[in-house]
MARRO-177093 format. One record per atom (N, C-alpha, C, O): z, x, y; residue in three letters. Coordinates in steps of 0.02 Angstrom, whole numbers, plus 50000, padded with zeros to 5 digits. Atoms other than C-alpha are relative to their C-alpha. Layout:
BEGIN
ZXYALA/...
END
This chain:
BEGIN
499724995150047MET/576315283155444MET/500364996449944MET/500474990349948MET/499705002950059GLY/577175280355277GLY/500694997250012GLY/500964997550068GLY/499355003249994ARG/578805271555242ARG/500535005050022ARG/500505010950006ARG/499464995849975VAL/580375278155325VAL/500584999649951VAL/500844994149938VAL/499444999850047LEU/581735283555203LEU/500654998950038LEU/500715001050096LEU/499355000749967PRO/583525278555242PRO/500375006750003PRO/500295010849958PRO/499604994049994THR/584675292355303THR/500584999849950THR/500724994649921THR/499414999950043LEU/586165297955200LEU/500544995350026LEU/500884992049987LEU/499515004549969ARG/587255288555323ARG/499844992749983ARG/500294988849966ARG/500225006850015LYS/586245272655295LYS/500124998349926LYS/500304992749910LYS/499915001050072GLN/586355274855106GLN/500744999549981GLN/500904997349926GLN/499294999750017GLY/588245276755115GLY/500165005849954GLY/500665005649917GLY/499904994250043SER/588095293655028SER/500635003950022SER/500745004750082SER/499434995849982PRO/589695304055020PRO/499805006250039PRO/500185008750081PRO/500234993949967LEU/588655318855079LEU/499774998850072LEU/499545003450105LEU/500095001249928ALA/588415310355247ALA/500575003150040ALA/500515004150100ALA/499424997049968SER/590105318155285SER/499965007649996SER/499845010449943SER/499994992749998GLY/590175336255340GLY/500565002849957GLY/500485007949924GLY/499434997650040ALA/591885338155259ALA/499844999749926ALA/500035004349889ALA/500185000650071ALA/591205332055092ALA/499505005549980ALA/499545008249925ALA/500484994650014GLN/589775344555103GLN/500365006749995GLN/500235010649950GLN/499624993750002ARG/590975358755142ARG/500405000649936ARG/500445006049907ARG/499605000050061ASP/592075353854996ASP/499565001649939ASP/499755005549896ASP/500464998850055LEU/590585353554877LEU/499785007349998LEU/499785010449945LEU/500214993049997LEU/589985370554936LEU/500575004749980LEU/500465009749945LEU/499434995750015ALA/591735377954922ALA/500164999949925ALA/500425004849898ALA/499865000650072ARG/591875371654741ARG/499455003049957ARG/499535003649896ARG/500564997250039THR/590215379354689THR/500145007349985THR/500215011350031THR/499864993050017PRO/590525395554592PRO/499435004650020PRO/498855003350004PRO/500504995349975LEU/589625410254672LEU/500205007249983LEU/500795008549971LEU/499844993050016PRO/589505429054637PRO/500505003250048PRO/500905007350028PRO/499514997549951ARG/590465432854798ARG/500004995350060ARG/499544991350069ARG/499945004249940SER/591035424654958SER/499595003150057SER/499415008950055SER/500364997449942PHE/590135426355124PHE/500435005150037PHE/500175010050064PHE/499554995149967ALA/591665435155195ALA/499955006849965ALA/499945011949998ALA/500064993650036ASP/591545448255057ASP/499335003350014ASP/499295009450019ASP/500664997149983ALA/589685450455093ALA/500025003350068ALA/499755008850077ALA/499944997149933LEU/590075453355276LEU/500425006449999LEU/500265011350033LEU/499584994050005ARG/591445465755231ARG/499595005949973ARG/499675011649996ARG/500414994650029SER/590195475655128SER/499505002850051SER/499245008350042SER/500474997849948SER/589115476855285SER/500365002150064SER/500035003450115SER/499604998349941ASP/590545481055405ASP/499884995050057ASP/499854997050115ASP/500125005249950LEU/590235464555495LEU/500554994750003LEU/500504989850038LEU/499465005050001TYR/591865455455458TYR/500595002350043TYR/500795008150038TYR/500235006949987PRO/592495446455555PRO/499365000050042PRO/499265004350084PRO/500625000749962LEU/590815440755623LEU/500164997550070LEU/500514992650079LEU/499875001949930ARG/590845439955812ARG/499354999850040ARG/498855002850020ARG/500605000349958PRO/589595435755949PRO/499855006750032PRO/500295011050040PRO/500194994449958THR/588625448856041THR/500054997750073THR/500485000150110THR/499965003249935THR/588295438756198THR/499664993249994THR/499224992349952THR/500315006650004ILE/587835420656230ILE/499365000050042ILE/499385000250104ILE/500655000049967GLU/585985420556271GLU/499674993149999GLU/499244991650040GLU/500315006650010ILE/585565402856213ILE/500544994749997ILE/501014995249958ILE/499595006050006LEU/586435386356244LEU/499564994849966LEU/499084992349995LEU/500405004950038GLN/585775374656111GLN/500374993350000GLN/500944992849976GLN/499695006649996ILE/586135356256141ILE/499644995149954ILE/499034994449957ILE/500275005250043ASN/585895342856010ASN/500134993450036ASN/500694990950037ASN/499915005849957VAL/585575327556117VAL/500054993449961VAL/500134988149991VAL/499925006150039GLY/585665315155973GLY/499665000449933GLY/499285005049920GLY/500255000050069LYS/585215310655795LYS/499444994949989LYS/499214994049932LYS/500545004850007ARG/583905297455830ARG/499335003649994ARG/499195008350032ARG/500654996950012CYS/582185301955764CYS/499524994849974CYS/499734989949942CYS/500505004750026ASN/580565292955725ASN/499795001649929ASN/499394998049900ASN/500144998050068GLN/580475302055558GLN/500655000749960GLN/501195001349989GLN/499444998550043THR/581625304155409THR/499775005049948THR/499535003149894THR/500264994750043CYS/581185320855330CYS/500485001549943CYS/501095001249951CYS/499604999150060ARG/581775324755155ARG/500475006050003ARG/500985006149969ARG/499604993949998HIS/582485341755202HIS/500485000150059HIS/500865004950066HIS/499674999749935CYS/583295337155369CYS/500755001549995CYS/501124997849962CYS/499294998350002HIS/584975345755394HIS/500404996050050HIS/501024996150049HIS/499655004249951VAL/585385333955538VAL/500134993049973VAL/500544989350000VAL/500005006850025ASP/585155318255432ASP/499794995250055ASP/500074989750062ASP/500255004149944ALA/584195311455582ALA/499534994649973ALA/499284995049918ALA/500465005450019GLY/583165295555578GLY/500034994350049GLY/500444994350095GLY/500025005849955PRO/582745279055663PRO/500654995950000PRO/500794992450048PRO/499395004050003ASP/584395271455605ASP/500615003450029ASP/501155000650029ASP/499434996549969ARG/585485284455691ARG/500034998350074ARG/499524997950108ARG/499915002249931VAL/586205279355858VAL/500385005150043VAL/500455004050103VAL/499634995049961GLU/587195294955910GLU/499555002850055GLU/498975004650043GLU/500394997849942GLU/586635300256083GLU/500475003450050GLU/501005000750066GLU/499584996349953MET/587325313156206MET/500104995950064MET/499614994450098MET/499885004049940PRO/588165303356346PRO/499935004150064PRO/499935010350062PRO/500124996849935ARG/587925307156530ARG/500515005450017ARG/500325010850039ARG/499514994849982PRO/589575316556557PRO/499915006549961PRO/500025011949988PRO/500114994050041VAL/589175328456414VAL/499395003850025VAL/499395009950030VAL/500604996949973LEU/587425331656481LEU/500155003850064LEU/499935009450074LEU/499824996849936GLU/588145335456653GLU/500415006449988GLU/500315011450021GLU/499594994150015ALA/589425347356577ALA/499585005749971ALA/499715011549985ALA/500454994950028CYS/588055356356480CYS/499615003650056CYS/499565009750056CYS/500394997149944LEU/587005358856637LEU/500455004250046LEU/500245009350072LEU/499524996349959SER/588545364356733SER/500175006849969SER/500195011950003SER/499844993750034PHE/588995377456602PHE/499395004650000PHE/499475010750009PHE/500614996049999LEU/587185383356593LEU/499955003850066LEU/499785009750067LEU/500054996949933GLU/587225386756781GLU/500595004750012GLU/500495010450034GLU/499404996249985ARG/589015392956793ARG/500045006549960ARG/500225011849987ARG/499964994250044ALA/588915404856645ALA/499365004250000ALA/499325009449968ALA/500644996549995ARG/587125410156687ARG/499705001449931ARG/499505007049916ARG/500314999450066ILE/586485406956512ILE/499244999850010ILE/498994995250042ILE/500714999749984PRO/584645411956513PRO/499564994749968PRO/499034993149995PRO/500445004750036THR/583975399256387THR/500374993649982THR/500934993849957THR/499765006550024LEU/584255380756357LEU/499534997749945LEU/498944996849956LEU/500385002150059ASP/583685375356183ASP/500194992749986ASP/500764991349970ASP/499865007250008ILE/583525356356168ILE/499754997749932ILE/499164998349916ILE/500175002250067THR/583575349155993THR/500294993149986THR/500624990250029THR/499785006650019GLY/583955333155900GLY/500094999649924GLY/500315004449893GLY/500455005649986GLY/583405321555811GLY/499345002350031GLY/499145008150030GLY/500594998749958ALA/581855320055913ALA/500264999850072ALA/500394994450099ALA/499654999749935PRO/582555326056081PRO/499684995650054PRO/500034992850096PRO/500345003849947GLU/581225317156186GLU/500174992649999GLU/500034989150047GLU/499815007050004LEU/581895300356127LEU/500634998650042LEU/500794992850055LEU/499425001049956HIS/583455303156234HIS/499764997750068HIS/499295000650096HIS/500255002749936PRO/583275292956394PRO/500035004950059PRO/499665004150107PRO/499944995249946ASP/583795307756503ASP/499665006649985ASP/499765011550020ASP/500334993850019PHE/582715320756416PHE/499595003050057PHE/499645009050071PHE/500444997549946ARG/581475322156561ARG/500415003250055ARG/500235008450082ARG/499574997449947GLU/582865324756687GLU/500335006649980GLU/500375011250020GLU/499684993850024VAL/583745337856582VAL/499515005850003VAL/499695011350026VAL/500524994849997VAL/582125347756565VAL/499885002250071VAL/499865008250086VAL/500154998349931ALA/581765346856751ALA/500575003850033ALA/500455008750069ALA/499424996849967ARG/583525351556806ARG/500145007049972ARG/500305011550009ARG/499894993550030ALA/583705365856683ALA/499485005050024ALA/499635010850039ALA/500534995649975ALA/582025373056735ALA/500115001850072ALA/499985007450093ALA/499864998749930ALA/582525371356917ALA/500555005150009ALA/500585008750060ALA/499464995049997LEU/584065381856880LEU/499755007049982LEU/500115011949989LEU/500294993550019GLY/582905395656821GLY/500075001649926GLY/499905007149905GLY/499924998850072ALA/583305393656636ALA/499334999549965ALA/498894995749985ALA/500585000850044HIS/581985396256504HIS/500174994249953HIS/500674994549918HIS/499875006050040VAL/581885379356417VAL/499564999949939VAL/498965001049943VAL/500385000850061THR/581375377156237THR/500124992949973THR/500684990349976THR/499965006850026HIS/581005360256159HIS/499794999949928HIS/499245002249911HIS/500155000450072ARG/581065357155971ARG/499684993249987ARG/500004988049992ARG/500435005950001CYS/579695344755938CYS/499754998749928CYS/499565003449893CYS/500265001650067ASN/579195335555778ASN/499264998250000ASN/498984996649948ASN/500715001049990LEU/577425332955847LEU/499764992849996LEU/499204991350014LEU/500225007050004THR/577395314255815THR/500354995550052THR/500084990450072THR/499655004049949ALA/578695307755939ALA/499614999850066ALA/499634994850102ALA/500384999849938ILE/577565313256082ILE/499384995649998ILE/499034994850048ILE/500565004650006LEU/576245301256016LEU/500214992750012LEU/499784988450020LEU/499765006849989LEU/577345285956040LEU/499854997950072LEU/499895002150117LEU/500225002349934PRO/576795275256189PRO/500475001850057PRO/500245003850111PRO/499524998849946ASN/578395277556290ASN/500135007450013ASN/500495009150060ASN/499864992949993TYR/578365296456269TYR/499365004150007TYR/499385010350001TYR/500654996649995ALA/576525300656293ALA/499965004750061ALA/499535009150064ALA/500004995749940ASP/576945308756462ASP/500375006549988ASP/500345011150030ASP/499574994250012ILE/578095321656382ILE/499615006649998ILE/499835011450030ILE/500364993550000PRO/576775335156345PRO/499835002650069PRO/499905008650082PRO/500174997849932ALA/576215335556527ALA/500625002450037ALA/500595007350075ALA/499364997849970LEU/578035336756584LEU/500195006949976LEU/500385011250015LEU/499834993650028LEU/578335351256466LEU/499565005550029LEU/499805011050046LEU/500474995149972ALA/576785360256530ALA/500175001550073ALA/500155007350094ALA/499864999149929ALA/577245357456712ALA/500625004350011ALA/500665008050060ALA/499374996249994ARG/578985365056683ARG/499995006449959ARG/500505009849954ARG/500094993850039ARG/578315379356574ARG/500495000449942ARG/500765005749927ARG/499535000450056VAL/579385373656429VAL/499675002849937VAL/499105001349922VAL/500244997450065GLU/579185383156265GLU/500084994649948GLU/500634991849940GLU/499985005050052VAL/578765371156125VAL/500075003349932VAL/499675007749914VAL/499904997650068ILE/579435374755951ILE/499904993949955ILE/500344989649949ILE/500215006050037ALA/578545362355838ALA/500065001049925ALA/499845006149898ALA/499914999450072SER/578995359155657SER/499404997049963SER/499164991649978SER/500555002150042LEU/577605357855529LEU/500095003349932LEU/500035009449926LEU/499854996950065PRO/577995360455344PRO/499435004349972PRO/499575009549942PRO/500554996150028TYR/576245366455297TYR/499364998350037TYR/499324993450073TYR/500635001249965TYR/574465367755359TYR/499534995449960TYR/498944994649978TYR/500385004950036GLN/573865355255229GLN/500414993549994GLN/501024993649998GLN/499695006649997ALA/574235336655217ALA/500484998749942ALA/501024995949951ALA/499605001950059ARG/574915335455040ARG/500725002450004ARG/501184998549994ARG/499324997249997GLN/576405347055063GLN/500394997150059GLN/500984995650053GLN/499665002749941THR/576805340555238THR/500214992849988THR/500784991050002THR/499845007150011ASP/576725322155190ASP/500534999149946ASP/500914994349947ASP/499495000450052ALA/577775325455035ALA/500705000850029ALA/501184997950004ALA/499364998749969GLN/579165331555148GLN/500174995050056GLN/500754993750069GLN/499895003949939ARG/578925320055297ARG/499764992849998ARG/499934988850041ARG/500265006850004GLY/578025304355241GLY/499254999850008GLY/498955004050042GLY/500735000750000GLU/576245298555217GLU/499734999350071GLU/499984995350110GLU/500325000449935GLY/575145301255369GLY/500295004450054GLY/500015004950109GLY/499674995849949VAL/576335313055460VAL/499565006050017VAL/499545008150075VAL/500414994149985PHE/575155327855442PHE/499454998450050PHE/499355002050098PHE/500555001849954GLU/573695319055525GLU/500264998750070GLU/499945000750119GLU/499705001249934ALA/574825313155666ALA/500215006550033ALA/500145007350094ALA/499794993649973SER/575505330755686SER/499415003950028SER/499475007350079SER/500604996749975ILE/573745337555706ILE/499794997150067ILE/499575000750112ILE/500155003349936VAL/573435324855844VAL/500475002750054VAL/500265004350109VAL/499524997349952GLY/575035330855929GLY/499845007250020GLY/499895008950078GLY/500184993049985LEU/574495349055915LEU/499395000350045LEU/499355004550089LEU/500605000049958ARG/572805345055990ARG/500164998150072ARG/499875000850119ARG/499805001849932ARG/573635336756139ARG/500325005950035ARG/500205007050095ARG/499674994249970LEU/574695352156168LEU/499485005550014LEU/499505008650067LEU/500544995249988ASN/573175363656148ASN/499594998150061ASN/499405002550100ASN/500415002349944ALA/572225353056274ALA/500335001550067ALA/499985002150118ALA/499634998349939LEU/573585356856402LEU/500055007550011LEU/500305009850062LEU/499974992749995GLY/573425375556370GLY/500525003249955GLY/500565009349952GLY/499504997250045TYR/574835377556244TYR/499675003849943TYR/499185001449913TYR/500264996050055GLY/574515391356117GLY/499345003350014GLY/499025006049968GLY/500664997649982LYS/572975396956211LYS/500025006550041LYS/499525008450072LYS/499954993949961GLY/573625412856293GLY/500094998850074GLY/499965003350115GLY/499925001849930THR/574005403856456THR/500715001250025THR/500855000450085THR/499304999549983GLY/575855407556453GLY/500404993949980GLY/501014994049982GLY/499665005950028LEU/576235390256384LEU/500075001349925LEU/499585001149888LEU/499884997650068VAL/577045395256220VAL/500094994249951VAL/500494989749962VAL/499955004850054LEU/576795384956063LEU/500145003849935LEU/499715007349910LEU/499824996950064ASN/577715391055909ASN/500094994649947ASN/500324989149962ASN/499925004750055LEU/577695382455740LEU/500575002449955LEU/500705008349949LEU/499444998650045VAL/579155381455618VAL/499834996949932VAL/499644991149928VAL/500115002650068THR/578955379755430THR/500595001949955THR/500915007149965THR/499504998550051ASN/580185378955287ASN/499714998349931ASN/499284993849926ASN/500285001450066PRO/579835379255100PRO/500094992849978PRO/500584989649996PRO/499955006850027VAL/579495362755013VAL/500494999949942VAL/500784994749927VAL/499574999850059GLY/580505368554861GLY/500605004450008GLY/500815006150063GLY/499374996350001THR/582025378654810THR/499875007549995THR/500125010849949THR/500154992949999TYR/581365395854852TYR/500035002650072TYR/500064998750119TYR/499964997049933LEU/581425408054998LEU/499315000250032LEU/498815000549996LEU/500654999449967PRO/580055408855129PRO/499685006749985PRO/500035011649971PRO/500364993750007GLY/578715422055109GLY/500035004050065GLY/500395002150111GLY/500024995749941SER/578365435755236SER/499764996050061SER/499224993050060SER/500175003849940GLN/578365427955409GLN/499355002550031GLN/498944998550052GLN/500614997249969ALA/577025439755474ALA/499384998249960ALA/498864996449989ALA/500575001650042ALA/575875436755325ALA/499844992550004ALA/499254990650008ALA/500125007249996LEU/576115417955332LEU/499714998150068LEU/499284993750072LEU/500275001449934GLU/575775417955519GLU/499255001450001GLU/498874997450030GLU/500724998550003ARG/574085426255488ARG/499624994549962ARG/499094992249984ARG/500335005250039ASP/573665413355355ASP/499964993450039ASP/499444990250040ASP/499975006349963TRP/574215398655462TRP/499515000050059TRP/499164995150071TRP/500464999649943LYS/573235404555614LYS/499284999249977LYS/498884995750008LYS/500685000450026ARG/571675406755511ARG/499834992949977ARG/499304990249994ARG/500155006450030GLU/571805390255419GLU/500014994250050GLU/499594989850048GLU/499985005449950LEU/572315379155565LEU/499405000550048LEU/499144995450071LEU/500604999149958GLN/570905386655669GLN/499384997649962GLN/498964994049990GLN/500595001650040ARG/569635384655529ARG/499954992649985ARG/499414989649989ARG/500005006950022ARG/570145367355474ARG/500034994950057ARG/499734989650053ARG/499865005049948HIS/570685359055636HIS/499905002550071HIS/500024998850119HIS/500104997149934ASP/570255370655782ASP/500655000050040ASP/500654998750101ASP/499344999849969ILE/572125372155819ILE/500215007350010ILE/500105011549967ILE/499744993449985GLU/572885387455903GLU/500754999650016GLU/500984994650043GLU/499284999649983PHE/574715392755919PHE/500195007350007PHE/499795011749990PHE/499794993249986ASP/575715408155964ASP/500335003549941ASP/500095008749918ASP/499634996850054HIS/576955411955825HIS/500214994949948HIS/500284989049963HIS/499735004250053LEU/577535405055659LEU/500705002549983LEU/500815008549973LEU/499324998450020TYR/579395404455619TYR/500114997349930TYR/499954991549916TYR/499825002350067THR/579965403455438THR/500754999049997THR/501145003250019THR/499305001750004ILE/581625395055403ILE/500184998249928ILE/499834994249897ILE/499765001650068THR/582565394555238THR/500324993150000THR/500674991250047THR/499675006550007ASN/583095377355178ASN/500755001149993ASN/500975004549946ASN/499284999150003MET/584955376455213MET/500304995149950MET/500114989349948MET/499705004350051PRO/586045369555072PRO/500524995250029PRO/501104995250011PRO/499575005049969ILE/586755355755179ILE/499624993450008ILE/499004993350003ILE/500275006649985SER/586455337255214SER/499484997749948SER/499624997749888SER/500485002950047ARG/584845330155137ARG/499755005049949ARG/499615003149892ARG/500224995250050PHE/584315346355055PHE/500555001249948PHE/500405002449890PHE/499454999550048LEU/586045347854976LEU/500004994049954LEU/500124994749894LEU/500045006050042ALA/585865329954915ALA/499445000749948ALA/499524998849891ALA/500564998850046PHE/584185334754839PHE/500215004949945PHE/500065003749886PHE/499774995150050LEU/584965349954753LEU/500474996849950LEU/500434998349890LEU/499535003450044GLU/586345339054682GLU/499634995449952GLU/499794995149893GLU/500405004550043GLU/585085326354616GLU/499645003949946GLU/499575001549889GLU/500374995850048GLN/584135340454531GLN/500465004349956GLN/500235007649910GLN/499534995750036GLY/585715348954466GLY/499885007350012GLY/499985011549967GLY/500204993149985ARG/585185364954555ARG/500405003150057ARG/500205008350085ARG/499614997449944THR/586535367654686THR/500245007249988THR/500145011650029THR/499744993350016GLU/587355382654600GLU/499435005049994GLU/499495010650018GLU/500584995650008GLU/585655390054555GLU/499725002250067GLU/499585008050078GLU/500304998449935TYR/585005389054733TYR/500475004350041TYR/500265009350071TYR/499524995949962LEU/586595395654813LEU/500055007149972LEU/500105011950010LEU/499984993450030THR/586645409954690THR/499395004150020THR/499435010150032THR/500614996649977ARG/584845414154736ARG/500105002750071ARG/499895008350086ARG/499874997849931LEU/585375414954919LEU/500485005950002LEU/500385010750038LEU/499504994750002VAL/586895425754879VAL/499685006649977VAL/499795011850007VAL/500314993950028ASN/585865438054776ASN/499475003050047ASN/499285008850039ASN/500504997549952ALA/584595439554918ALA/500315002150066ALA/499965003250115ALA/499664998149938TYR/585915444055048TYR/499725006550029TYR/499645011449993TYR/500294994249966ASN/585205456255176ASN/500445001850059ASN/500494997950106ASN/499554998049945PRO/586425465855289PRO/499655000150068PRO/499964998450119PRO/500364999849935ARG/585075468055423ARG/499924992950027ARG/499974991850087ARG/500055006949977ALA/584825449255428ALA/500674997550025ALA/500714993950075ALA/499335002249980ALA/586705446555438ALA/500185002550070ALA/500514999050108ALA/499854997249933ALA/586805457855591ALA/499654996150055ALA/499874996450113ALA/500385003449948GLY/585535447055682GLY/500024992549997GLY/499594989250026GLY/499975007350006VAL/586075429355638VAL/500084996750069VAL/500374999550115VAL/500045003349935MET/585855416555777MET/500684998350030MET/500744997750091MET/499345001749973CYS/587715412355791CYS/500285005550044CYS/500785004450079CYS/499754994449960ARG/587945429355874ARG/499764999750072ARG/500055002850116ARG/500245000549931ASN/586925424756028ASN/499894992850023ASN/499614991650077ASN/500125007149985THR/586905405656025THR/500654996149998THR/501084997349955THR/499455004750001LEU/588185392456068LEU/499714993049992LEU/499274991050030LEU/500265006650016SER/587875375155995SER/500464994650026SER/501074994950018SER/499625005649973VAL/588415359056079VAL/499794993649965VAL/499204991849964VAL/500145006450033GLY/588545342755981GLY/499904994550050GLY/500054995250109GLY/500155005649955TRP/588025325956053TRP/500624997550036TRP/500584994750091TRP/499385002449970ASP/589865322156089ASP/500355005350042ASP/500895004250068ASP/499714994749959GLY/590185338756178GLY/500405005249962GLY/500645010049992GLY/499644995050040THR/591035347956034THR/499595006349993THR/498975006149987THR/500344993650005LEU/590625366456024LEU/500005002649928LEU/500495002049891LEU/500094997350066TYR/589975374855867TYR/499685006950005TYR/499365008650054TYR/500314993450002ASP/589435392355817ASP/499254999649990ASP/498885004050012ASP/500715000950011CYS/587735385855763CYS/499864992749983CYS/500324988849973CYS/500215006950015ASP/586755369955730ASP/500194998049929ASP/500344992249916ASP/499835001650069PHE/587125371155543PHE/500754998549994PHE/500944993749960PHE/499295001549999ASN/589005372155571ASN/500134993250032ASN/500584989550013ASN/499935006549967GLN/588795357255686GLN/499924994349950GLN/500314989649950GLN/500135005350048MET/588075346755546MET/500514999849944MET/500594994749910MET/499454999850049LEU/589485352355431LEU/500664998150032LEU/501184998449999LEU/499405002049962GLU/590735346655565GLU/500525005649998GLU/501125004549987GLU/499584994150000LEU/591425364355574LEU/499985003150069LEU/499555007450083LEU/500034997749931PRO/591835367755758PRO/500215007350007PRO/500435010549959PRO/499794993149987VAL/592175384555840VAL/500755000749988VAL/501124995849982VAL/499304998450014SER/593835393055809SER/500484996350047SER/500334995450107SER/499505003649959ALA/595375383655870ALA/500315004650052ALA/500665002250097ALA/499724995249952ALA/595825399555966ALA/499634999950067ALA/499865003050115ALA/500415000249939VAL/594485395756097VAL/499874992750019VAL/499984988249978VAL/500175007049981PRO/593945380256196PRO/499514997049952PRO/499035000249930PRO/500415003250051ARG/593155367656080ARG/499534994650027ARG/499174991449989ARG/500475004849971THR/592215356456201THR/499655003250059THR/499895008050089THR/500404997449945ILE/590885359656331ILE/500364999150067ILE/500225002650115ILE/499635001449937PHE/592065352556463PHE/500485005850016PHE/500655007050074PHE/499524994549990ASP/593255367356437ASP/499695006849988ASP/500055011949987ASP/500334993850020ALA/591965380656395ALA/500095005650050ALA/500005004650110ALA/499944994049960GLU/592295398156460GLU/499625005549963GLU/499775007149906GLU/500434995350034ARG/590985411256422ARG/500385005949971ARG/500265007849913ARG/499644994050024ALA/592165426156407ALA/500394998649937ALA/500375002549889ALA/499605001850059ALA/593315417356284ALA/499554998749940ALA/499705000949885ALA/500455001750055LEU/591875410756180LEU/499655006249972LEU/499495006449913LEU/500324993950024GLU/591075427956170GLU/500485004649963GLU/500265009549932GLU/499514995850036SER/592685435256099SER/500254996649936SER/500694999349902SER/499755003950057ARG/592905422255961ARG/499775003049933ARG/499285006849930ARG/500244998850068ASP/592795424655773ASP/499574994049981ASP/499754988349993ASP/500475005350020ILE/591315414755704ILE/500224996949934ILE/500395000549887ILE/499825003650061GLU/591705401455574GLU/499445000749948GLU/498864999849963GLU/500504998750052ILE/590845405155409ILE/500154996049937ILE/500694993149929ILE/499935003450064GLY/590575397555236GLY/499435001849954GLY/499005005849973GLY/500534998450047PRO/589455398155083PRO/499304998550026PRO/498835001950008PRO/500665001849973HIS/588035389855178HIS/499705005750041HIS/499095006050049HIS/500254994649958CYS/587905405455288CYS/499545004749962CYS/499155008349993CYS/500464996050038PHE/587015414255146PHE/499274997850011PHE/498815001750000PHE/500675002449985GLY/585525403455194GLY/499685003650059GLY/499075004350062GLY/500264996449941CYS/585365413155358CYS/499915007449987CYS/499615010950027CYS/499994992850012THR/585555430255278THR/499615002049937THR/499635007849917THR/500384998650061ALA/584445428855123ALA/499315002850018ALA/498975000250062ALA/500674997249989GLY/582875439655117GLY/499935002750071GLY/500315006950093GLY/500124997949931ALA/582175441955292ALA/500454996450049ALA/500414997550109ALA/499555003749956GLY/583505430255359GLY/499674993950029GLY/499064993050024GLY/500265006349975SER/583325413555443SER/500424997850059SER/501034998050057SER/499665002649942SER/583745406655613SER/499564995050034SER/499004993750012SER/500425004749963CYS/583115394055739CYS/499395003550029CYS/498915000250050CYS/500584996249977GLY/581945408055792GLY/499645003449943GLY/499275008249954GLY/500354997450057GLY/581335411555617GLY/500345005949968GLY/500945006849975GLY/499724994250035ALA/581565427455514ALA/500315004850050ALA/500085005550106ALA/499644995649954VAL/582785439955588VAL/499995007349980VAL/500235011550018VAL/500024993050022ALA/582465455855487ALA/499445000949950ALA/499234996249916ALA/500494998350051VAL/581165464455383VAL/500365001249934VAL/500865004749932VAL/499684999350064SER/581595463355200SER/499495001149946SER/498934998549949SER/500444999150057SER/580835469155038SER/500134994949946SER/499814995049893SER/499845005050050ALA/581595454354948ALA/499404995649986ALA/499084993150032ALA/500595003850018ALA/580245445254854ALA/500164992650001ALA/500734990549989ALA/499935007250004THR/579985426654865THR/500014998049927THR/499574999849888THR/499935002050070VAL/580575418854703VAL/499824992649993VAL/500144988450024VAL/500205007050007PRO/579695402754650PRO/500574995849973PRO/500984998249933PRO/499485004550025GLY/580805387754619GLY/499744996149941GLY/500114992049913GLY/
END
């Protein structure tokens, strides 16, 4: 595959800091605040419904360095969830009877204990989802991962920017698309995406500074084109809005389009999407055990409210379900148009996609 770009951390960029990103977003003039938007929808303060998903970020190491990555993951990152944190996550999953464990990264399978975490969570009866970049499973030391996932009935959520090479490689590096197709074929060969109960979902985000199109319409297009071009099958397509944080925020700053993009998100605010944002049913755990309302807040180093336990070691479900969710300008990314979450669009919207 093509050359690997350095992460923001490697470059020494100020935007490698979550605090610096929050400060930049706070200084960007916008038509209204996210709190005011929530007030207009009778959703302020935003609170959880119930914790249905425990999402654990097991580290920032990845075999790719994607231009849009909100984690700023890459081969030069060394952060990795230590054993005590993993044990605390599994303990909370069992104790609090959380139905789903969502494993993310980086490339989660690069964690040395990934296989054990999958096996133990599945043994507890949890539905396990694995966020896969489709190329890490092709590395020699990880070629056994697809069979493990199939054996444990793990749902695979695989990221693929587009069903053609040019757009995918522009975002992820030369040759990534072809490698991703190989990864998809391996999953298909095991029964994933074939109606066997082994679920394979794809995730896409726009290459530019615009909102995703209709998730249902795009899913039809993707299914047709991947089948026609590559004989690939999958279950569902999730569309995710590019969040104005980390590498995408750095891109916006380079282009001088931060205020323009954020204003676009604000103007596309959808109350129905706001009611269904993922922070209302998901608890996010950082590699060091810190608790966050969502994966995006995690990357902005914005932990859960100080009024509740802030680490997985002290986590109590009842207290966490009564907390106020921490918000900021970036939250407009999850509520624009049809909305955006780790599970794709969250509401039907008539908002049109605006080209960037």
